[in-house]
C-alpha positions as a Python dict, from the first residue, in 0.01 Angstrom:
ca = {
    (1, 'M'): (0, 0, 0),
    (2, 'K'): (85, -336, -205),
    (3, 'I'): (222, -269, -497),
    (4, 'L'): (324, -529, -747),
    (5, 'Y'): (594, -393, -997),
    (6, 'L'): (589, -642, -1348),
    (7, 'C'): (856, -512, -1567),
    (8, 'S'): (841, -795, -1891),
    (9, 'D'): (1100, -698, -2085),
    (10, 'P'): (1359, -930, -2130),
    (11, 'G'): (1626, -659, -2192),
    (12, 'I'): (1664, -512, -1925),
    (13, 'D'): (1819, -628, -1630),
    (14, 'L'): (1718, -498, -1339),
    (15, 'S'): (2099, -506, -1174),
    (16, 'A'): (2227, -314, -1446),
    (17, 'P'): (2343, 69, -1513),
    (18, 'T'): (2144, 152, -1807),
    (19, 'G'): (1903, 438, -1797),
    (20, 'S'): (1615, 213, -1799),
    (21, 'S'): (1678, -36, -1472),
    (22, 'I'): (1800, 249, -1301),
    (23, 'H'): (1438, 399, -1361),
    (24, 'V'): (1274, 70, -1257),
    (25, 'R'): (1541, 72, -946),
    (26, 'S'): (1513, 421, -842),
    (27, 'L'): (1128, 385, -855),
    (28, 'V'): (1082, 133, -643),
    (29, 'R'): (1348, 224, -392),
    (30, 'A'): (1057, 531, -350),
    (31, 'L'): (792, 355, -360),
    (32, 'A'): (948, 166, -77),
    (33, 'D'): (1044, 459, 132),
    (34, 'L'): (782, 629, 122),
    (35, 'G'): (606, 267, 324),
    (36, 'H'): (469, 92, 36),
    (37, 'Q'): (494, -313, 21),
    (38, 'V'): (630, -312, -337),
    (39, 'T'): (726, -653, -536),
    (40, 'V'): (885, -662, -818),
    (41, 'V'): (878, -946, -1145),
    (42, 'C'): (1131, -910, -1402),
    (43, 'S'): (1289, -1119, -1650),
    (44, 'S'): (1670, -1065, -1622),
    (45, 'I'): (1882, -1013, -1298),
    (46, 'S'): (2227, -1037, -1354),
    (47, 'D'): (2366, -942, -1023),
    (48, 'A'): (2165, -1040, -734),
    (49, 'A'): (2412, -923, -524),
    (50, 'S'): (2373, -524, -648),
    (51, 'I'): (1985, -497, -580),
    (52, 'E'): (2014, -637, -209),
    (53, 'D'): (1940, -293, -86),
    (54, 'L'): (1618, -199, -296),
    (55, 'Q'): (1359, -255, -18),
    (56, 'A'): (1165, -434, -249),
    (57, 'T'): (1100, -806, -262),
    (58, 'V'): (1191, -953, -635),
    (59, 'R'): (1126, -1257, -816),
    (60, 'A'): (1339, -1309, -1128),
    (61, 'C'): (1141, -1494, -1388),
    (62, 'P'): (1384, -1544, -1698),
    (63, 'L'): (1319, -1676, -2032),
    (64, 'A'): (1175, -2058, -2013),
    (65, 'E'): (1442, -2345, -2139),
    (66, 'W'): (1218, -2414, -2443),
    (67, 'N'): (1197, -2010, -2537),
    (68, 'R'): (1587, -1957, -2549),
    (69, 'T'): (1626, -2255, -2728),
    (70, 'I'): (1342, -2072, -2964),
    (71, 'A'): (1600, -1767, -2950),
    (72, 'R'): (1897, -1891, -3072),
    (73, 'G'): (1697, -2096, -3353),
    (74, 'I'): (1595, -1782, -3466),
    (75, 'R'): (1919, -1570, -3436),
    (76, 'E'): (2083, -1841, -3651),
    (77, 'A'): (1843, -1882, -3950),
    (78, 'N'): (1871, -1470, -3949),
    (79, 'R'): (2228, -1475, -3950),
    (80, 'L'): (2250, -1701, -4247),
    (81, 'A'): (2001, -1510, -4371),
    (82, 'G'): (2221, -1244, -4354),
    (83, 'R'): (2005, -1011, -4152),
    (84, 'T'): (2009, -892, -3860),
    (85, 'A'): (1965, -1093, -3565),
    (86, 'R'): (1784, -968, -3205),
    (87, 'H'): (1919, -1090, -2922),
    (88, 'H'): (1503, -1131, -2774),
    (89, 'P'): (1308, -1154, -3115),
    (90, 'D'): (919, -1103, -3071),
    (91, 'L'): (825, -1430, -3103),
    (92, 'V'): (1061, -1502, -2816),
    (93, 'R'): (879, -1160, -2674),
    (94, 'A'): (559, -1301, -2724),
    (95, 'L'): (592, -1644, -2562),
    (96, 'H'): (719, -1482, -2306),
    (97, 'N'): (396, -1411, -2144),
    (98, 'L'): (297, -1743, -2080),
    (99, 'T'): (599, -1790, -1847),
    (100, 'F'): (545, -1448, -1694),
    (101, 'A'): (204, -1438, -1624),
    (102, 'T'): (236, -1767, -1448),
    (103, 'T'): (540, -1622, -1187),
    (104, 'A'): (318, -1248, -1179),
    (105, 'R'): (-17, -1433, -1029),
    (106, 'A'): (173, -1669, -857),
    (107, 'V'): (343, -1373, -647),
    (108, 'A'): (-51, -1235, -671),
    (109, 'R'): (-166, -1505, -507),
    (110, 'E'): (102, -1505, -214),
    (111, 'R'): (92, -1064, -177),
    (112, 'S'): (-238, -993, -229),
    (113, 'P'): (-148, -707, -410),
    (114, 'D'): (-357, -345, -393),
    (115, 'M'): (-207, -192, -746),
    (116, 'I'): (-16, -354, -1035),
    (117, 'Y'): (248, -82, -1187),
    (118, 'E'): (401, -154, -1501),
    (119, 'R'): (641, -65, -1727),
    (120, 'Y'): (426, -105, -2062),
    (121, 'S'): (691, -412, -2266),
    (122, 'L'): (650, -445, -2635),
    (123, 'W'): (401, -812, -2670),
    (124, 'G'): (375, -755, -2263),
    (125, 'I'): (19, -841, -2160),
    (126, 'A'): (16, -1027, -1833),
    (127, 'G'): (-26, -673, -1601),
    (128, 'A'): (-381, -609, -1797),
    (129, 'W'): (-499, -960, -1793),
    (130, 'L'): (-374, -1034, -1415),
    (131, 'A'): (-545, -684, -1315),
    (132, 'K'): (-852, -783, -1505),
    (133, 'H'): (-821, -1142, -1305),
    (134, 'R'): (-768, -984, -1017),
    (135, 'S'): (-949, -678, -1049),
    (136, 'I'): (-725, -417, -866),
    (137, 'P'): (-594, -76, -1092),
    (138, 'L'): (-334, -118, -1335),
    (139, 'V'): (-79, 189, -1324),
    (140, 'L'): (66, 160, -1698),
    (141, 'E'): (445, 353, -1776),
    (142, 'V'): (502, 455, -2117),
    (143, 'N'): (803, 532, -2168),
    (144, 'A'): (840, 499, -2568),
    (145, 'P'): (638, 388, -2872),
    (146, 'L'): (804, 60, -2845),
    (147, 'T'): (618, -26, -3188),
    (148, 'Y'): (741, 262, -3374),
    (149, 'E'): (1091, 304, -3171),
    (150, 'Q'): (1130, -142, -3315),
    (151, 'Q'): (988, -69, -3657),
    (152, 'R'): (1222, 245, -3697),
    (153, 'F'): (1559, 98, -3551),
    (154, 'R'): (1561, -282, -3496),
    (155, 'G'): (1315, -473, -3728),
    (156, 'L'): (905, -560, -3595),
    (157, 'T'): (731, -859, -3674),
    (158, 'C'): (394, -799, -3767),
    (159, 'P'): (400, -417, -3684),
    (160, 'T'): (15, -458, -3733),
    (161, 'L'): (-53, -679, -3504),
    (162, 'A'): (228, -506, -3252),
    (163, 'R'): (13, -151, -3241),
    (164, 'R'): (-292, -338, -3239),
    (165, 'I'): (-190, -488, -2920),
    (166, 'E'): (-39, -209, -2801),
    (167, 'H'): (-305, 45, -2842),
    (168, 'G'): (-524, -224, -2663),
    (169, 'L'): (-302, -192, -2364),
    (170, 'W'): (-303, 142, -2360),
    (171, 'R'): (-698, 141, -2318),
    (172, 'G'): (-723, -95, -2094),
    (173, 'A'): (-538, 7, -1803),
    (174, 'T'): (-668, 201, -1552),
    (175, 'L'): (-422, 454, -1563),
    (176, 'L'): (-145, 606, -1760),
    (177, 'V'): (180, 717, -1720),
    (178, 'T'): (382, 900, -2001),
    (179, 'V'): (769, 1059, -1925),
    (180, 'S'): (753, 1305, -2212),
    (181, 'E'): (446, 1533, -2358),
    (182, 'W'): (530, 1395, -2689),
    (183, 'L'): (433, 1019, -2542),
    (184, 'C'): (120, 1204, -2359),
    (185, 'K'): (0, 1324, -2680),
    (186, 'H'): (57, 1027, -2844),
    (187, 'V'): (-97, 849, -2643),
    (188, 'R'): (-426, 978, -2634),
    (189, 'E'): (-423, 1018, -3013),
    (190, 'T'): (-499, 617, -2982),
    (191, 'G'): (-808, 679, -2825),
    (192, 'V'): (-704, 673, -2450),
    (193, 'A'): (-895, 979, -2211),
    (194, 'A'): (-714, 1247, -2210),
    (195, 'E'): (-796, 1218, -1762),
    (196, 'R'): (-627, 881, -1787),
    (197, 'V'): (-280, 1020, -1952),
    (198, 'H'): (-30, 1181, -1688),
    (199, 'I'): (268, 1335, -1755),
    (200, 'L'): (554, 1245, -1501),
    (201, 'P'): (924, 1279, -1649),
    (202, 'N'): (1199, 1124, -1534),
    (203, 'A'): (1384, 1199, -1203),
    (204, 'V'): (1726, 1190, -987),
    (205, 'N'): (1756, 1047, -651),
    (206, 'T'): (1947, 1383, -465),
    (207, 'S'): (2100, 1218, -194),
    (208, 'R'): (2362, 1079, -428),
    (209, 'F'): (2358, 1303, -729),
    (210, 'R'): (2512, 1597, -548),
    (211, 'A'): (2680, 2000, -685),
    (212, 'D'): (2934, 1919, -388),
    (213, 'V'): (3053, 1536, -521),
    (214, 'N'): (3412, 1561, -569),
    (215, 'G'): (3583, 1397, -873),
    (216, 'E'): (3894, 1427, -775),
    (217, 'R'): (3973, 1068, -772),
    (218, 'V'): (3850, 999, -1129),
    (219, 'R'): (4019, 1216, -1248),
    (220, 'K'): (4354, 1100, -1121),
    (221, 'L'): (4290, 774, -1256),
    (222, 'F'): (4222, 883, -1596),
    (223, 'K'): (4502, 1152, -1543),
    (224, 'L'): (4321, 1448, -1600),
    (225, 'D'): (4478, 1706, -1394),
    (226, 'G'): (4550, 2060, -1528),
    (227, 'Y'): (4252, 1971, -1812),
    (228, 'F'): (3921, 2118, -1860),
    (229, 'V'): (3733, 1810, -1949),
    (230, 'L'): (3435, 1783, -2135),
    (231, 'G'): (3219, 1480, -2064),
    (232, 'F'): (2937, 1270, -2142),
    (233, 'V'): (2715, 991, -1967),
    (234, 'G'): (2536, 731, -2150),
    (235, 'T'): (2514, 447, -2446),
    (236, 'F'): (2640, 485, -2715),
    (237, 'K'): (2381, 503, -2969),
    (238, 'P'): (2303, 666, -3325),
    (239, 'W'): (2004, 871, -3114),
    (240, 'H'): (2261, 1064, -2856),
    (241, 'G'): (2514, 1245, -3112),
    (242, 'V'): (2822, 1107, -2955),
    (243, 'D'): (2968, 1136, -3326),
    (244, 'F'): (2869, 1476, -3386),
    (245, 'L'): (2994, 1557, -2980),
    (246, 'L'): (3347, 1399, -3144),
    (247, 'D'): (3349, 1685, -3430),
    (248, 'A'): (3278, 1927, -3260),
    (249, 'F'): (3542, 1769, -2973),
    (250, 'Q'): (3811, 1747, -3260),
    (251, 'V'): (3786, 2114, -3389),
    (252, 'L'): (3799, 2300, -3019),
    (253, 'H'): (4109, 2074, -2930),
    (254, 'Q'): (4312, 2116, -3235),
    (255, 'G'): (4278, 2519, -3118),
    (256, 'D'): (4251, 2452, -2703),
    (257, 'P'): (4463, 2120, -2588),
    (258, 'A'): (4386, 2164, -2232),
    (259, 'T'): (4105, 2020, -2346),
    (260, 'H'): (3969, 1649, -2275),
    (261, 'L'): (3682, 1454, -2347),
    (262, 'L'): (3556, 1175, -2062),
    (263, 'L'): (3253, 944, -2246),
    (264, 'A'): (3115, 738, -1996),
    (265, 'G'): (2946, 469, -2087),
    (266, 'D'): (2882, 198, -2334),
    (267, 'G'): (2727, 52, -2600),
    (268, 'P'): (2681, -30, -2964),
    (269, 'L'): (2859, 238, -3111),
    (270, 'R'): (3178, 226, -2885),
    (271, 'R'): (3407, 74, -3103),
    (272, 'S'): (3314, 239, -3430),
    (273, 'L'): (3396, 543, -3206),
    (274, 'Q'): (3671, 417, -3067),
    (275, 'D'): (3824, 326, -3412),
    (276, 'E'): (3725, 690, -3531),
    (277, 'V'): (3900, 848, -3259),
    (278, 'K'): (4238, 648, -3349),
    (279, 'K'): (4199, 812, -3713),
    (280, 'R'): (4211, 1087, -3597),
    (281, 'G'): (4470, 1072, -3386),
    (282, 'L'): (4295, 1202, -3076),
    (283, 'Q'): (4406, 846, -2895),
    (284, 'E'): (4582, 1071, -2580),
    (285, 'A'): (4270, 1331, -2581),
    (286, 'V'): (3970, 1144, -2508),
    (287, 'T'): (3890, 876, -2283),
    (288, 'F'): (3620, 590, -2300),
    (289, 'T'): (3599, 449, -1931),
    (290, 'G'): (3364, 158, -1995),
    (291, 'A'): (3071, 53, -1831),
    (292, 'V'): (3006, 250, -1464),
    (293, 'A'): (2834, 142, -1179),
    (294, 'H'): (2552, 405, -1143),
    (295, 'T'): (2691, 456, -706),
    (296, 'E'): (3006, 579, -880),
    (297, 'M'): (2873, 784, -1148),
    (298, 'P'): (2863, 1116, -920),
    (299, 'D'): (3160, 1087, -919),
    (300, 'Y'): (3272, 1082, -1339),
    (301, 'L'): (3022, 1397, -1313),
    (302, 'G'): (3207, 1574, -1084),
    (303, 'A'): (3544, 1524, -1260),
    (304, 'M'): (3396, 1696, -1548),
    (305, 'N'): (3352, 2104, -1601),
    (306, 'V'): (3107, 2086, -1879),
    (307, 'A'): (2850, 1775, -1929),
    (308, 'V'): (2685, 1781, -2304),
    (309, 'A'): (2354, 1582, -2424),
    (310, 'P'): (2417, 1663, -2774),
    (311, 'Y'): (2102, 1487, -2959),
    (312, 'P'): (2098, 1503, -3299),
    (313, 'A'): (1731, 1587, -3527),
    (314, 'L'): (1512, 1350, -3442),
    (315, 'G'): (1144, 1340, -3574),
    (316, 'E'): (991, 1238, -3297),
    (317, 'F'): (1144, 1323, -2948),
    (318, 'Y'): (969, 1090, -2697),
    (319, 'Y'): (1292, 1077, -2437),
    (320, 'S'): (1308, 1201, -2096),
    (321, 'P'): (1641, 1220, -2089),
    (322, 'L'): (1752, 1084, -1728),
    (323, 'K'): (2134, 1207, -1786),
    (324, 'L'): (2020, 1553, -1782),
    (325, 'F'): (1878, 1546, -1437),
    (326, 'E'): (2150, 1400, -1285),
    (327, 'Y'): (2378, 1675, -1503),
    (328, 'M'): (2199, 1933, -1301),
    (329, 'A'): (2168, 1758, -972),
    (330, 'T'): (2527, 1771, -967),
    (331, 'G'): (2566, 2126, -1044),
    (332, 'R'): (2749, 2070, -1389),
    (333, 'A'): (2746, 2354, -1629),
    (334, 'I'): (2560, 2198, -1904),
    (335, 'V'): (2542, 2228, -2295),
    (336, 'A'): (2241, 2040, -2470),
    (337, 'S'): (2045, 2029, -2817),
    (338, 'R'): (1723, 2228, -2780),
    (339, 'V'): (1501, 1894, -2830),
    (340, 'G'): (1192, 1809, -2668),
    (341, 'Q'): (1199, 1818, -2306),
    (342, 'V'): (1559, 1923, -2333),
    (343, 'E'): (1457, 2265, -2427),
    (344, 'Q'): (1157, 2207, -2152),
    (345, 'V'): (1376, 2116, -1847),
    (346, 'I'): (1722, 2371, -1980),
    (347, 'V'): (1630, 2715, -1979),
    (348, 'D'): (1867, 2886, -2166),
    (349, 'G'): (2156, 3081, -2050),
    (350, 'V'): (2025, 3050, -1706),
    (351, 'T'): (2068, 2629, -1625),
    (352, 'G'): (2242, 2529, -1951),
    (353, 'L'): (2330, 2641, -2257),
    (354, 'L'): (2095, 2547, -2583),
    (355, 'F'): (2201, 2479, -2923),
    (356, 'D'): (2045, 2332, -3235),
    (357, 'P'): (2110, 2007, -3350),
    (358, 'G'): (2336, 1904, -3565),
    (359, 'D'): (2464, 2306, -3577),
    (360, 'L'): (2811, 2256, -3574),
    (361, 'A'): (2934, 2640, -3457),
    (362, 'G'): (2651, 2622, -3233),
    (363, 'L'): (2760, 2354, -3009),
    (364, 'L'): (3106, 2517, -3055),
    (365, 'G'): (3008, 2847, -2912),
    (366, 'C'): (2876, 2720, -2609),
    (367, 'L'): (3170, 2569, -2551),
    (368, 'R'): (3376, 2791, -2558),
    (369, 'R'): (3151, 3065, -2384),
    (370, 'I'): (3142, 2802, -2062),
    (371, 'R'): (3527, 2730, -2079),
    (372, 'H'): (3657, 3108, -2133),
    (373, 'D'): (3366, 3280, -1866),
    (374, 'V'): (3410, 3085, -1530),
    (375, 'T'): (3138, 3282, -1336),
    (376, 'L'): (2919, 3146, -1600),
    (377, 'R'): (3004, 2815, -1558),
    (378, 'L'): (2969, 2819, -1182),
    (379, 'G'): (2610, 3035, -1204),
    (380, 'L'): (2468, 2761, -1441),
    (381, 'G'): (2596, 2474, -1243),
    (382, 'E'): (2456, 2629, -945),
    (383, 'R'): (2100, 2717, -1111),
    (384, 'A'): (2078, 2447, -1263),
    (385, 'S'): (2143, 2188, -968),
    (386, 'A'): (1855, 2433, -721),
    (387, 'A'): (1637, 2374, -1023),
    (388, 'C'): (1617, 2019, -1003),
    (389, 'R'): (1570, 1988, -597),
    (390, 'D'): (1181, 1904, -697),
    (391, 'H'): (1283, 1612, -999),
    (392, 'T'): (1334, 1345, -746),
    (393, 'W'): (1190, 959, -754),
    (394, 'R'): (1092, 1026, -387),
    (395, 'N'): (865, 1335, -514),
    (396, 'N'): (770, 1056, -882),
    (397, 'A'): (664, 808, -634),
    (398, 'L'): (461, 993, -402),
    (399, 'Q'): (219, 1151, -759),
    (400, 'V'): (181, 833, -833),
    (401, 'I'): (51, 713, -543),
    (402, 'H'): (-159, 1055, -518),
    (403, 'W'): (-261, 966, -887),
    (404, 'V'): (-372, 631, -758),
    (405, 'E'): (-552, 732, -432),
    (406, 'D'): (-807, 959, -615),
    (407, 'L'): (-881, 685, -846),
    (408, 'I'): (-951, 439, -657),
    (409, 'S'): (-1163, 729, -432),
    (410, 'Q'): (-1359, 831, -744),
    (411, 'T'): (-1433, 496, -807),
    (412, 'S'): (-1533, 369, -445),
    (413, 'A'): (-1748, 695, -496),
    (414, 'V'): (-1907, 601, -761),
    (415, 'T'): (-1971, 235, -627),
    (416, 'L'): (-2146, 323, -325),
    (417, 'H'): (-2388, 531, -525),
    (418, 'K'): (-2478, 261, -765),
    (419, 'E'): (-2535, 101, -484),
    (420, 'E'): (-2798, 330, -300),
    (421, 'R'): (-2977, 370, -625),
    (422, 'K'): (-3058, 39, -574),
    (423, 'I'): (-3142, 34, -243),
    (424, 'V'): (-3380, 304, -284),
}
């Protein structure tokens, strides 16, 4: 099958180590490994050399220079007005459709795709337009309710219009793939037929993230030998709970100086977290690694004795945490908040330990149990690794293709029936 993969979001750099970028690359590679011809059109690639092994044709479609000028003007106006200046304002994203749709149409003419697979982007209508223009199926992957998320955390221009466009795109897609039960329910509530919405959580590359990964190199690099290492992997943003983890670690470390906190990643809260570590006198006990290439992440996980996912209490936990599956695949003992998809994936006491979000005593209790019970720690890791064997990108790709082929066969049967009725 010839597949055109679209990602118009200028904030998603295809070569970056972020969760969204990893998701795109991993699914594209899995589809290609199954023998499908995949062509990717995306808006941002900062390091073309890092995606040479993607086994897909990639066409970059960056913001047009005139659109960049508009973005700079909006950011400067916001700065002068004392407002938060987003890097890619809503107007810029909406206007990017003109450039992106033109490029996608040209690629479609060259490649003649059998289907379009698009990662849903705020204001992104190119996939819907092109699928209708070429009369081919559009599979729309929804990773978040972006109008809600944008309005709540970053600010959104014309929220009513944005929501109307979002719901229209969802209802117009041939098939919707959501990453969690919350998202599936949310999409259906907007009027999308239940049979056109499916759930497909994030996954992991189990050939790279394995239980036999040796973290010795990372332990030597950061002088962690002899320490019990707590670890976190991800982007430092408010909804990841790293500040809460730091609170727990401070208490743990006061009673157990042979503990160390390894924070692998980067993000907007990194500077404030580093300042807080310095203020608390924990500089020698906490390591910030900075951004880590995804290819190196297994080594960092291998250096951890326990991997933590300390999500705070959120009104709507619609995520499918990529880190959770990577923690599991590498056989780490996991401690995580009892929220959303986390408590559906992790079986408390079997493949990890769960605590109520925001419960400091609960988190400390889980960490201390794993610290002092080696049998428990190893058993949790072994069972987590075994449970993760089916959560692979290959299986996700197979599932998507199965849904599409089933849909195409149903459509063909209906068309054939209509033609037979005309003849009769």
